[in-house]
A tleap script that builds the chain and sets N, CA, C and O, in Angstrom:
source leaprc.protein.ff14SB
mol = sequence {
  NMET SER ASN LEU LEU ILE GLU ALA LEU ALA
  TYR GLY ALA ALA ALA LEU LEU TYR LEU VAL
  PRO THR TYR ILE GLU GLY GLU ARG THR GLY
  GLY GLN TRP SER VAL HIE ARG ILE ALA GLY
  LEU VAL PHE CYS PHE PHE TRP PRO LEU LEU
  THR ILE VAL LEU ILE CYS LYS ALA ALA VAL
  ALA SER PRO LYS PRO THR PHE ILE PHE VAL
  ASP TYR PRO ALA PRO LEU GLU SER LYS THR
  ALA GLY PRO PRO ARG CASP
}
set mol.1.N position { 121.075 86.726 113.946 }
set mol.1.CA position { 120.526 87.626 115.099 }
set mol.1.C position { 121.453 87.580 116.166 }
set mol.1.O position { 122.113 86.577 116.436 }
set mol.2.N position { 121.514 88.701 116.803 }
set mol.2.CA position { 122.353 88.644 117.991 }
set mol.2.C position { 121.605 88.159 119.301 }
set mol.2.O position { 120.376 88.124 119.357 }
set mol.3.N position { 122.364 87.817 120.269 }
set mol.3.CA position { 121.757 87.307 121.483 }
set mol.3.C position { 120.809 88.371 122.185 }
set mol.3.O position { 119.752 88.024 122.713 }
set mol.4.N position { 121.218 89.595 122.162 }
set mol.4.CA position { 120.424 90.627 122.625 }
set mol.4.C position { 119.068 90.798 121.925 }
set mol.4.O position { 118.061 91.070 122.578 }
set mol.5.N position { 119.051 90.654 120.740 }
set mol.5.CA position { 117.866 90.703 119.936 }
set mol.5.C position { 116.935 89.578 120.297 }
set mol.5.O position { 115.731 89.776 120.460 }
set mol.6.N position { 117.514 88.360 120.426 }
set mol.6.CA position { 116.695 87.165 120.832 }
set mol.6.C position { 116.143 87.363 122.190 }
set mol.6.O position { 114.974 87.063 122.432 }
set mol.7.N position { 116.932 87.855 123.085 }
set mol.7.CA position { 116.583 88.103 124.456 }
set mol.7.C position { 115.354 89.199 124.525 }
set mol.7.O position { 114.408 89.049 125.298 }
set mol.8.N position { 115.470 90.244 123.687 }
set mol.8.CA position { 114.492 91.256 123.638 }
set mol.8.C position { 113.185 90.688 123.001 }
set mol.8.O position { 112.087 91.074 123.403 }
set mol.9.N position { 113.299 89.883 122.127 }
set mol.9.CA position { 112.103 89.222 121.525 }
set mol.9.C position { 111.348 88.182 122.491 }
set mol.9.O position { 110.123 88.068 122.533 }
set mol.10.N position { 112.239 87.456 123.244 }
set mol.10.CA position { 111.659 86.566 124.303 }
set mol.10.C position { 110.985 87.376 125.331 }
set mol.10.O position { 109.866 87.061 125.737 }
set mol.11.N position { 111.641 88.445 125.786 }
set mol.11.CA position { 111.028 89.350 126.829 }
set mol.11.C position { 109.726 89.969 126.311 }
set mol.11.O position { 108.729 90.023 127.031 }
set mol.12.N position { 109.742 90.412 125.123 }
set mol.12.CA position { 108.556 91.068 124.498 }
set mol.12.C position { 107.352 89.911 124.351 }
set mol.12.O position { 106.168 90.203 124.517 }
set mol.13.N position { 107.752 88.724 124.058 }
set mol.13.CA position { 106.698 87.770 124.026 }
set mol.13.C position { 106.174 87.376 125.290 }
set mol.13.O position { 104.983 87.077 125.386 }
set mol.14.N position { 106.973 87.344 126.309 }
set mol.14.CA position { 106.476 87.073 127.684 }
set mol.14.C position { 105.644 88.291 128.223 }
set mol.14.O position { 104.639 88.090 128.905 }
set mol.15.N position { 106.053 89.493 127.923 }
set mol.15.CA position { 105.298 90.640 128.297 }
set mol.15.C position { 103.914 90.635 127.517 }
set mol.15.O position { 102.893 91.039 128.074 }
set mol.16.N position { 103.910 90.204 126.323 }
set mol.16.CA position { 102.668 90.151 125.537 }
set mol.16.C position { 101.724 89.070 126.131 }
set mol.16.O position { 100.499 89.190 126.101 }
set mol.17.N position { 102.361 88.024 126.663 }
set mol.17.CA position { 101.528 86.940 127.380 }
set mol.17.C position { 100.872 87.430 128.574 }
set mol.17.O position { 99.831 86.899 128.961 }
set mol.18.N position { 101.405 88.413 129.193 }
set mol.18.CA position { 100.788 89.068 130.424 }
set mol.18.C position { 99.806 90.116 130.051 }
set mol.18.O position { 98.785 90.315 130.708 }
set mol.19.N position { 100.147 90.825 128.923 }
set mol.19.CA position { 99.401 92.060 128.574 }
set mol.19.C position { 98.066 91.596 127.957 }
set mol.19.O position { 97.059 92.200 128.326 }
set mol.20.N position { 97.940 90.639 127.100 }
set mol.20.CA position { 96.711 90.301 126.369 }
set mol.20.C position { 95.695 89.893 127.387 }
set mol.20.O position { 94.628 90.506 127.365 }
set mol.21.N position { 95.864 88.960 128.270 }
set mol.21.CA position { 94.795 88.716 129.208 }
set mol.21.C position { 94.355 89.777 130.063 }
set mol.21.O position { 93.181 89.839 130.429 }
set mol.22.N position { 95.324 90.716 130.446 }
set mol.22.CA position { 94.823 91.850 131.201 }
set mol.22.C position { 93.986 92.804 130.435 }
set mol.22.O position { 93.028 93.372 130.958 }
set mol.23.N position { 94.336 92.985 129.204 }
set mol.23.CA position { 93.503 93.842 128.268 }
set mol.23.C position { 92.093 93.225 128.072 }
set mol.23.O position { 91.072 93.912 128.060 }
set mol.24.N position { 92.111 91.954 127.929 }
set mol.24.CA position { 90.745 91.314 127.681 }
set mol.24.C position { 89.991 91.374 128.875 }
set mol.24.O position { 88.786 91.614 128.800 }
set mol.25.N position { 90.593 91.169 130.077 }
set mol.25.CA position { 89.824 91.313 131.279 }
set mol.25.C position { 89.235 92.734 131.544 }
set mol.25.O position { 88.124 92.916 132.043 }
set mol.26.N position { 90.094 93.725 131.160 }
set mol.26.CA position { 89.526 95.104 131.190 }
set mol.26.C position { 88.369 95.330 130.194 }
set mol.26.O position { 87.414 96.037 130.516 }
set mol.27.N position { 88.440 94.790 129.099 }
set mol.27.CA position { 87.263 94.890 128.120 }
set mol.27.C position { 86.091 94.243 128.644 }
set mol.27.O position { 84.996 94.782 128.482 }
set mol.28.N position { 86.195 93.137 129.259 }
set mol.28.CA position { 85.058 92.401 129.759 }
set mol.28.C position { 84.330 93.006 131.041 }
set mol.28.O position { 83.167 92.763 131.363 }
set mol.29.N position { 85.128 93.752 131.644 }
set mol.29.CA position { 84.548 94.518 132.929 }
set mol.29.C position { 83.986 95.890 132.578 }
set mol.29.O position { 83.627 96.663 133.466 }
set mol.30.N position { 83.911 96.183 131.323 }
set mol.30.CA position { 83.231 97.499 130.969 }
set mol.30.C position { 84.067 98.247 130.014 }
set mol.30.O position { 83.523 99.140 129.364 }
set mol.31.N position { 85.298 98.002 129.848 }
set mol.31.CA position { 86.245 98.562 128.897 }
set mol.31.C position { 86.450 100.142 129.195 }
set mol.31.O position { 86.864 100.886 128.306 }
set mol.32.N position { 86.164 100.577 130.392 }
set mol.32.CA position { 86.556 102.024 130.777 }
set mol.32.C position { 88.111 102.133 131.081 }
set mol.32.O position { 88.721 101.284 131.729 }
set mol.33.N position { 88.637 103.186 130.581 }
set mol.33.CA position { 90.073 103.418 130.813 }
set mol.33.C position { 90.205 104.244 132.138 }
set mol.33.O position { 89.993 105.456 132.175 }
set mol.34.N position { 90.561 103.513 133.190 }
set mol.34.CA position { 90.871 104.179 134.471 }
set mol.34.C position { 92.317 104.201 134.776 }
set mol.34.O position { 93.074 103.591 134.020 }
set mol.35.N position { 92.778 104.829 135.785 }
set mol.35.CA position { 94.181 104.820 136.211 }
set mol.35.C position { 94.592 103.384 136.566 }
set mol.35.O position { 95.695 102.928 136.266 }
set mol.36.N position { 93.660 102.709 137.209 }
set mol.36.CA position { 94.038 101.310 137.597 }
set mol.36.C position { 94.262 100.386 136.437 }
set mol.36.O position { 95.157 99.542 136.488 }
set mol.37.N position { 93.432 100.524 135.331 }
set mol.37.CA position { 93.536 99.692 134.178 }
set mol.37.C position { 94.837 100.104 133.402 }
set mol.37.O position { 95.523 99.244 132.850 }
set mol.38.N position { 95.130 101.303 133.372 }
set mol.38.CA position { 96.396 101.681 132.654 }
set mol.38.C position { 97.558 101.182 133.505 }
set mol.38.O position { 98.465 100.565 132.947 }
set mol.39.N position { 97.592 101.388 134.712 }
set mol.39.CA position { 98.730 100.924 135.616 }
set mol.39.C position { 98.834 99.341 135.416 }
set mol.39.O position { 99.933 98.801 135.289 }
set mol.40.N position { 97.713 98.670 135.396 }
set mol.40.CA position { 97.842 97.183 135.240 }
set mol.40.C position { 98.472 96.839 133.835 }
set mol.40.O position { 99.269 95.907 133.730 }
set mol.41.N position { 98.106 97.590 132.791 }
set mol.41.CA position { 98.812 97.266 131.586 }
set mol.41.C position { 100.190 97.664 131.519 }
set mol.41.O position { 100.983 97.024 130.829 }
set mol.42.N position { 100.551 98.720 132.214 }
set mol.42.CA position { 101.972 99.189 132.296 }
set mol.42.C position { 102.861 98.132 133.105 }
set mol.42.O position { 104.007 97.850 132.756 }
set mol.43.N position { 102.246 97.592 134.177 }
set mol.43.CA position { 102.912 96.742 134.982 }
set mol.43.C position { 103.165 95.340 134.238 }
set mol.43.O position { 103.979 94.526 134.674 }
set mol.44.N position { 102.449 95.138 133.152 }
set mol.44.CA position { 102.638 93.891 132.438 }
set mol.44.C position { 103.916 93.859 131.826 }
set mol.44.O position { 104.362 92.769 131.467 }
set mol.45.N position { 104.611 94.963 131.644 }
set mol.45.CA position { 105.953 94.948 131.070 }
set mol.45.C position { 107.078 94.664 132.121 }
set mol.45.O position { 108.243 94.423 131.805 }
set mol.46.N position { 106.583 94.721 133.472 }
set mol.46.CA position { 107.603 94.454 134.483 }
set mol.46.C position { 107.505 93.066 134.963 }
set mol.46.O position { 108.457 92.585 135.578 }
set mol.47.N position { 106.356 92.324 134.721 }
set mol.47.CA position { 106.155 90.964 135.305 }
set mol.47.C position { 107.210 89.994 134.765 }
set mol.47.O position { 107.702 89.179 135.546 }
set mol.48.N position { 107.612 90.029 133.408 }
set mol.48.CA position { 108.699 89.113 133.027 }
set mol.48.C position { 109.932 89.251 133.780 }
set mol.48.O position { 110.593 88.271 134.125 }
set mol.49.N position { 110.275 90.531 134.059 }
set mol.49.CA position { 111.578 90.810 134.780 }
set mol.49.C position { 111.394 90.237 136.172 }
set mol.49.O position { 112.308 89.572 136.659 }
set mol.50.N position { 110.215 90.463 136.875 }
set mol.50.CA position { 110.140 89.906 138.272 }
set mol.50.C position { 110.100 88.318 138.198 }
set mol.50.O position { 110.529 87.630 139.124 }
set mol.51.N position { 109.607 87.826 137.141 }
set mol.51.CA position { 109.586 86.310 137.111 }
set mol.51.C position { 110.949 85.791 136.958 }
set mol.51.O position { 111.270 84.803 137.618 }
set mol.52.N position { 111.877 86.404 136.077 }
set mol.52.CA position { 113.263 86.133 135.933 }
set mol.52.C position { 113.962 86.330 137.291 }
set mol.52.O position { 114.713 85.442 137.694 }
set mol.53.N position { 113.762 87.417 138.002 }
set mol.53.CA position { 114.428 87.567 139.220 }
set mol.53.C position { 114.085 86.483 140.272 }
set mol.53.O position { 114.948 86.007 141.008 }
set mol.54.N position { 112.841 86.133 140.305 }
set mol.54.CA position { 112.343 85.030 141.132 }
set mol.54.C position { 113.005 83.767 140.919 }
set mol.54.O position { 113.466 83.100 141.846 }
set mol.55.N position { 113.059 83.410 139.626 }
set mol.55.CA position { 113.668 82.153 139.173 }
set mol.55.C position { 115.243 82.087 139.543 }
set mol.55.O position { 115.783 81.069 139.977 }
set mol.56.N position { 115.863 83.243 139.323 }
set mol.56.CA position { 117.296 83.305 139.596 }
set mol.56.C position { 117.595 83.260 141.222 }
set mol.56.O position { 118.549 82.663 141.721 }
set mol.57.N position { 116.671 83.949 141.895 }
set mol.57.CA position { 116.844 83.850 143.435 }
set mol.57.C position { 116.616 82.415 143.962 }
set mol.57.O position { 117.267 81.930 144.887 }
set mol.58.N position { 115.666 81.803 143.311 }
set mol.58.CA position { 115.332 80.359 143.789 }
set mol.58.C position { 116.479 79.522 143.423 }
set mol.58.O position { 116.842 78.655 144.218 }
set mol.59.N position { 117.140 79.696 142.217 }
set mol.59.CA position { 118.198 78.823 141.822 }
set mol.59.C position { 119.423 79.098 142.660 }
set mol.59.O position { 120.154 78.146 142.935 }
set mol.60.N position { 119.712 80.280 143.083 }
set mol.60.CA position { 120.980 80.636 143.915 }
set mol.60.C position { 120.795 80.348 145.381 }
set mol.60.O position { 121.772 80.084 146.080 }
set mol.61.N position { 119.542 80.392 145.881 }
set mol.61.CA position { 119.273 80.251 147.316 }
set mol.61.C position { 119.801 78.954 147.895 }
set mol.61.O position { 119.732 77.926 147.222 }
set mol.62.N position { 120.282 78.953 149.011 }
set mol.62.CA position { 120.748 77.743 149.737 }
set mol.62.C position { 119.595 76.782 149.982 }
set mol.62.O position { 118.484 77.222 150.276 }
set mol.63.N position { 119.813 75.594 149.879 }
set mol.63.CA position { 118.792 74.720 150.221 }
set mol.63.C position { 118.314 74.682 151.646 }
set mol.63.O position { 119.144 74.750 152.553 }
set mol.64.N position { 117.106 74.584 151.886 }
set mol.64.CA position { 116.635 74.547 153.317 }
set mol.64.C position { 117.162 73.316 153.935 }
set mol.64.O position { 117.449 72.337 153.246 }
set mol.65.N position { 117.310 73.342 155.348 }
set mol.65.CA position { 117.755 72.185 156.038 }
set mol.65.C position { 116.709 71.111 155.961 }
set mol.65.O position { 115.500 71.341 155.944 }
set mol.66.N position { 117.253 69.938 155.917 }
set mol.66.CA position { 116.350 68.793 155.925 }
set mol.66.C position { 116.129 68.338 157.288 }
set mol.66.O position { 117.052 68.055 158.052 }
set mol.67.N position { 114.760 68.263 157.617 }
set mol.67.CA position { 114.373 67.927 158.916 }
set mol.67.C position { 114.271 66.335 159.026 }
set mol.67.O position { 113.559 65.705 158.244 }
set mol.68.N position { 114.955 65.766 159.950 }
set mol.68.CA position { 114.857 64.230 159.972 }
set mol.68.C position { 114.046 64.034 161.379 }
set mol.68.O position { 114.393 64.551 162.440 }
set mol.69.N position { 113.061 63.310 161.222 }
set mol.69.CA position { 112.206 62.929 162.413 }
set mol.69.C position { 112.827 61.788 163.163 }
set mol.69.O position { 112.959 60.704 162.596 }
set mol.70.N position { 113.187 61.949 164.310 }
set mol.70.CA position { 113.795 60.973 165.128 }
set mol.70.C position { 112.838 60.707 166.250 }
set mol.70.O position { 112.450 61.608 166.992 }
set mol.71.N position { 112.455 59.428 166.365 }
set mol.71.CA position { 111.483 59.112 167.446 }
set mol.71.C position { 112.296 58.473 168.679 }
set mol.71.O position { 112.510 57.261 168.712 }
set mol.72.N position { 112.714 59.292 169.630 }
set mol.72.CA position { 113.406 58.864 170.693 }
set mol.72.C position { 112.470 57.972 171.656 }
set mol.72.O position { 111.316 58.346 171.866 }
set mol.73.N position { 112.910 56.926 172.176 }
set mol.73.CA position { 112.062 56.230 173.047 }
set mol.73.C position { 111.748 57.003 174.329 }
set mol.73.O position { 112.622 57.665 174.886 }
set mol.74.N position { 110.491 56.917 174.797 }
set mol.74.CA position { 110.195 57.582 175.902 }
set mol.74.C position { 110.581 56.833 177.218 }
set mol.74.O position { 110.293 55.638 177.282 }
set mol.75.N position { 111.172 57.397 178.211 }
set mol.75.CA position { 111.559 56.629 179.400 }
set mol.75.C position { 110.313 56.041 180.097 }
set mol.75.O position { 109.296 56.714 180.264 }
set mol.76.N position { 110.432 54.771 180.493 }
set mol.76.CA position { 109.414 54.168 181.091 }
set mol.76.C position { 109.477 54.324 182.543 }
set mol.76.O position { 110.552 54.320 183.143 }
set mol.77.N position { 108.317 54.464 183.132 }
set mol.77.CA position { 108.175 54.734 184.574 }
set mol.77.C position { 108.529 53.455 185.284 }
set mol.77.O position { 108.049 52.389 184.900 }
set mol.78.N position { 109.336 53.524 186.285 }
set mol.78.CA position { 109.531 52.272 187.048 }
set mol.78.C position { 108.463 51.986 187.957 }
set mol.78.O position { 107.950 52.867 188.647 }
set mol.79.N position { 108.133 50.869 187.981 }
set mol.79.CA position { 106.928 50.417 188.848 }
set mol.79.C position { 107.452 49.876 190.166 }
set mol.79.O position { 108.174 48.880 190.179 }
set mol.80.N position { 107.120 50.483 191.219 }
set mol.80.CA position { 107.627 50.048 192.504 }
set mol.80.C position { 106.515 49.330 193.223 }
set mol.80.O position { 105.335 49.648 193.071 }
set mol.81.N position { 106.938 48.302 194.053 }
set mol.81.CA position { 105.986 47.492 194.784 }
set mol.81.C position { 105.356 48.401 195.867 }
set mol.81.O position { 106.070 49.103 196.582 }
set mol.82.N position { 104.107 48.379 195.970 }
set mol.82.CA position { 103.332 49.079 196.951 }
set mol.82.C position { 101.914 49.070 196.768 }
set mol.82.O position { 101.419 48.452 195.825 }
set mol.83.N position { 101.153 49.763 197.668 }
set mol.83.CA position { 99.746 49.694 197.349 }
set mol.83.C position { 99.298 50.421 196.141 }
set mol.83.O position { 99.882 51.440 195.771 }
set mol.84.N position { 98.271 49.923 195.511 }
set mol.84.CA position { 97.802 50.623 194.248 }
set mol.84.C position { 97.192 51.914 194.622 }
set mol.84.O position { 96.596 52.087 195.685 }
set mol.85.N position { 97.360 52.826 193.703 }
set mol.85.CA position { 96.685 54.072 193.757 }
set mol.85.C position { 95.279 54.125 193.249 }
set mol.85.O position { 94.930 53.470 192.268 }
set mol.86.N position { 94.466 54.915 193.926 }
set mol.86.CA position { 93.101 55.001 193.395 }
set mol.86.C position { 92.831 56.188 192.722 }
set mol.86.O position { 91.719 56.380 192.230 }
savepdb mol mol.pdb
quit
């Protein structure tokens, strides 16, 4: 089998993983075929592609800067001799 066929089968399996729960959810809510239900089933074929794009962008993205908390000492007020304040 060629690599393209293996990739197509993997993509189809991923699309099926998105498609089956969407279809079952539509059946449980009455089973009526509306525009929204058909659009949801059609979009199931695009979710694997979007998942792959998200993973690739996360892998290529530069790491976020690491924040290091530095606790600088607060300057102390100098106490001068004099009458106490009330």
